N, C-alpha and C positions, 0 to 999 in steps of 0.2 A: 629607790625607784621601783624595785620588784614588789613592794607592798601595795602599790596603786592597782586599781582595776585593770584587767588586761585590755578591755575594750570600753569605749565610752565616747561622750560628746563634750566638746569644749565650745561653748557659745562665744562668738566674737562680739565684743562690746563696741561695735562700730556705729554707735548712735551719737548724735551731736552734743548732748549736754549731760552733765553729771547726774542731774535728777533722773533723766531717762535711763542712764546707765544703772543707777542704783535700783530703780524700779524693775528693770530687766533681771538683775541679779536676784533681787528679793523674790521674784516670781519663779525663778528656776533653780535656785541653789539647793533646795531640798529634794529635787527630783532624782530618783535613782538612775545612775548612769551618767550624770554630769560629773566630770572629773577635773574640771578647771575652767578658767576663763582667760580669753585673750584680751589683754588691755590695749585699747586703741591709742594711736598717736593723737587722735582728735581730743581725747580726754586729757592727755598729757599737755597738749598745747593750750588747753583751756585753764588748767589749774596746776600743772606740774606733776611729775611722777611721784614725788614723795606724798603730796596731798592726795593723789589718786589712790595710791596703795592704802593710805590711812583711811580714806573714806570707804573703800571696798572691804577693808577688814572689819568694818562695823556690820556688814551684812553677809559675809561669807568667810568660811575657813578653807575653801578650796584653793589649790595652787593658782597663782597669778602669773601669766606669761606675757611679757611685754613685747609688743610688735612695733619696732621703731621705723619700719617702712623705708628703706631696708638697711638695717645695720649691717656693716661688712663691706658695702660698696664705698669704701673710704680709704684714706691713707692708713696703712697697717699700723703705724705708730700710735694711732688714736684708739686702737683696740683695748689696751689695758685701762686707759682712763674711762672709756665708755663702760667697761665691765665694772670698774670701781663705783661709778655713779649709779648703775642699776642695782648693784649689790647693796649699796648704802640705802637705797629707796625701799628695799625689802621685797623685791620680786623674787619669785621662785625660779623663773627661767626667762630667757630672752631669745627671741627669734632673730636669727642672723642669716643674711644672704651674702656670704663673703665671696662674691664673684669678681672682686677686684684683683684676684690672683692668689697663688699659693701662699704668699707671705701674709696676705689678709686673712686667709683661713687660719693660719697658725696663730696670729696675734689676737683675732677676735674670739676664736674658739678657746684657745689657750688662756686668754685673759679672763673669759667667763669662768672657766674651770678653776683658775687660780683664786678667784674671788667667791667661790662656792655657789655660783649661779649656773643653772642647767642650760647649756647652749642647745637650742633646737635649730638645726641647720637645714636651710633650703637653698635652692639655686634656680628653681623653675616655677613659673606661675601658670595657673590653669587658664591660659589665654591662647586662642588659636594662632595668633601671630606673634607669639613670644620668641619662638626659636626660628632659626634660619629657614628650616624646611617649611614653615608656615608664613614666611614673609617677614620675619623679625630679624634681629641682629645678634642674637645669642646662640652659641653653638648648641646643637641638638643634644650633645652628650655632656653638657655642663653639670647636670645634677649628679650623675654617678662619679664624675671626676672630683667635684667639690666634696661630695659625701665621703668618698674613700679617704681623702686626705683628712677630713674632719674626724673620721673614726680613728685614724692613726694618731691623732692628737688627743683622743680620749672621749670624744663626743659619742653619745649612744642614742641620740634622738634626731630623726631625719624627717623633713617635710617632703611628701610626695603628692603631687596634684592628683585629685580623685577622679578627674573627668575622663581619664584614659586608662581603663582597667588593664589593658595589655602592657602599657608602660609601667603601671603599678606593679604588676607581676614580675616584669623583667628587672626593674630596679631593685625591688625589695628582695628578690631571690639572690641577686648578685651580692647585695650588701649583707644579707643574712649568712651567706656562705662564708663571708669574711669575718663577721662578728655576729654570733647567734642571739645575743641578748640585747635586742634593739626595740625601740618604740617608734612606730611610724605615725606621723601626724598628717592627716589628709584634709586639705582645704579644697574648695570647689564644689561642695555639696549644694544641690539645688539650682540656683540661677545660672551657675557656671557649668552645669551639665553633669555633675557627679551625683551618685546615689550611694548611700551607705551599704546596702546589701551587695551591690556589684563591686564596689571598691574594696570592702573588707574581705570579700571572698577572694579577691585577687592578691591580697597581701600575703607574702611568704615570710612570716615572722610571728613572734609570740604576742605582740601587742599592737593595737591600732586605735587611734583616737581621731574622730572627725572634728575638724574646726569648722563651725557652721555659723554663717553670718545672716544674710537676708532670709534664709529659710526659717530662721527663728525670729529675728527682731522685726522683720517686715510682715510677719503673720498677724492676723487680727487677734489671735490668741497665742502669744509666744510661749506660755507655759504648756499649753496642749501640744504645740508643735515640738517643743523640747521633749516632752514626754514620749511622743511618737518616735522621734528620731533616736532618743536614748534607748528606747525599747528595741529598735532595730540593731543598735550597737551591742546591747546586752545579750541579744540572741547569739552573738558570736562568742561572747565571754562565757556563756553557759556551755558552749560547745568546745571550749578550750580545756585540755586535760589539766 
């Protein structure tokens, strides 16, 4: 994990058809600052995870992180079988939102680690009405609670929504105090209100990667959008000792 760039961009492949996915990857995989790709459930529903990984490996060597939308909100006993399946498909990491309870955290995070897959752990979405304080149904402190238990299980990668720099600073500072060698993944750039400079500036930790969807794939020139956003991320990498 420590050999990867400290800061970068992960394009989210949230486009509807495999041909579109492959064109997006081909246009961006050679851009400095791209550090991986988020594999969409839409692609997996279209052709299956094994086929999706096989197709993507023809156009990129970057890490592939599968987002199951949202793995972990499930019966805990399904965690090891889910981990075995994604490991067999060849993904490098899997995004899990184990908000079904502490046992779900242990089984989904532990299952991924036991199968050699990197668990990237989240619990909060960059939506104004996700948490109770905004009119939603999920506890406001769900992210630090889930993340702390995930770290105790051995996870070292945490998703923190980028739209609220104050929350980014508070959550990443608390988690880095507990475990200094962390990577933070930040969704919510662009349409959901986040910006790389503000979000990365707020991160209290050694590594930060922006997960970027519409700000790349919906742009008339996705390659140029990626180049610009990756440049913003790499500015922080250059500043890192």
